[in-house]
N, C-alpha and C positions, 0 to 999 in steps of 0.2 A: 284679481280683485273684482268686486262687483258693487254697484250702487243701485238700489231699488227704491222706487217711490210707489207705494201700493196702498190703496185705500182700505181694502177688505182682506182679512186673513182669517182662516179657520184653523182650529186645533188639529184637525186631521192632516192638513198639508204640512204641518210642522214636523210630523214624524219622519218623512223622507228628507226634509230639509236639514233637520238636526243630524241625521246620519251623514249626509253629504258634507255639511259644514265640519263635522268631526274629522272626516277624511282630509278635507282641505286644510284644516288646522295643522295636521302633521306635515304639510308641505309649506307651512308658513303663510297660507293664503287666508284672507279675511274678507269681510264685506260690510256694507253700510245699508241700513234699512230705514227709510223715512215713511212713517205711517201716521194715523191719527185716530180720532174717535167719531168720525162722521156717522150719524144715525145710530151711534153706539153699537155698531155692528160687531166690532172687535171686542170679544169678551175678556174679562180679567184673566181667564185661563190662558188666552193667547199671549197676553203681555207677560204673564208669569213664565210661560215656556220660552218665550224669546229671551228672557233674562238668563236662561240656563245655557245659552249658546255663547261661549266666551269670545269667539272670533267674529261675532256679528255685533256691530255697534248699532244701537237703535235709538232714534230720536223721534219725538212727537211734534207734529206741526200744530199750531194753533189756528191755522188758516181755515176759515169757515167754508164748508162745502168741499173740503179736500177729497177729491175723487179720482186721483191720478193713478195710472198704471204704466210705469216706465222701468225698464230693466237695462242697465249698462254693464258691459263686461270688458275687462282688459285682458287681451290675449297676448300681451307682451309686445308683439310687433304690429298689432292693430287692435281696434276697438269695435265692438258691435253695440247697437242700441235697438231694443225692441219696445215699441209703443203700441198699445192697443186696448182692447176691452177686458182682457183677462186679469182678474185679481188673483191673489194667492189662495185659491180654494181648490179642493179636489175636483169639484164640479167644473170649474173654469178650465182646469188643466187636462181633464180626462173626459168630460161629458158634454159640456156646453158647446154650442157653436159660437165661436169668438172671432173677432177681427183683430189681427195683429200685423204690424209692419216692422220688418227688420232692415236696418241700414248698417253700413259698414264705413269705418273711417277711411277705407281705401277709396271710396267713391263719394261719400257724403260727410266729409270731415266737419264742415260748417254746422250741420245739423247736430252732430254729436257734441260739438263745442257749446252750442246753445243749450242743450240739455244739461251738460256739466255745469254751466254757469248758473242756470236756474236752480238746479239741484243744490248747488253750493250755497246759494242765497237762502233757500228754504231750510237747508240743514243747519246753517248758522242761527237762523231765527227760531228753530225748534228747541225743545227741551229734552234732555237725556232721560231715557226710561230708567227709573230707579224704584226702589221699594216704597219710598214715601209717596211718590206719584201714584203707584199702583194701589196703595192702601186707600188713598183719597178717591180714586176712580171706582174701586170696588164698592164703596159706601153709597155712591150715587148711581151706579150702573143698573139699568133695567134691560132685560133681553128684548130686542126689537121684535115686533110682530109684523110679519109679511103676509100679504094676501095674494092668492093666485090670480092671474089675469082675468079669469072668468068672473071672479067676484067684483073686480074693478069694472069690468065691462058691463055687468048687470047694474052696478051702482050708477054708472054713467047713463044707462038707459032710463032708470027710474028718475034720475034728476033731469032728464030731458036735455042732456048734453048733446050738441050737434052731432049728427051721424059721423062726420069725418073725424071728429075728435075721438069718439068712442071706438071707431074702427082702428084709428091710429094707435090707441092704447092697446088694443088687442094684438095688433100686429107686432108691436114692439116687444111684447112678452112672449110671443109664440113663434116668431120668425126663425127659420133655420138658415144659416149663412154658409156658403161654400168657400173654403179656404185651403191653402196648402200647408206644409209643415216644416219645422226646423228643429234642430237639436239644441235644447236649452242647456247652457253650461252647468247650471246648478242642479237641475232636475233630470234624472235619467229617464226621460219620457218625451214623447213627441207633443209639441204644442203647435196649433195652427198659426201660420204666419204667411205674409207675403214678403218677398225679399226684393229690394231694389238693387240692381247691379250696374246701373249706368246713370 
């Protein structure tokens, strides 16, 4: 089983996920995904494709500024939790430099229990993804526009934003982070993480 709380999802990443979930369905394994509409990043296509995965329950949070990335996995005799900066996008999983931290119930059971409790609260407060909700979302959805950090940096210079603020903006968008890797249960690929073992 899996529980995922993820802010951003792209259509491309759903291709491998749908294949994996199909294989898991044959073993009677399913999952839960909590996501939302923050910045309208998630397109109607994403929600439409999610509805095609029968063994994945999807609920939508109404929490303002929902920007979480947490992945919980049940391995029968123990549980793992991955929390970090990686959304469910191909760039995040294969290209970007991300920070992720993996903990195990063998050593950090209390942390995983806290996640499970918070996830449960948000899950219950959310609404189930369905056709009626998707129709309403499609009517008001507008594709978000994102600017490269160079544009933001130049804008900061023109508006005479203090140098430290402008430099900070540039470094946030361009910085490369060094991280190790782990094997993600749902995705047959390596995702960067740190793992706590004690």
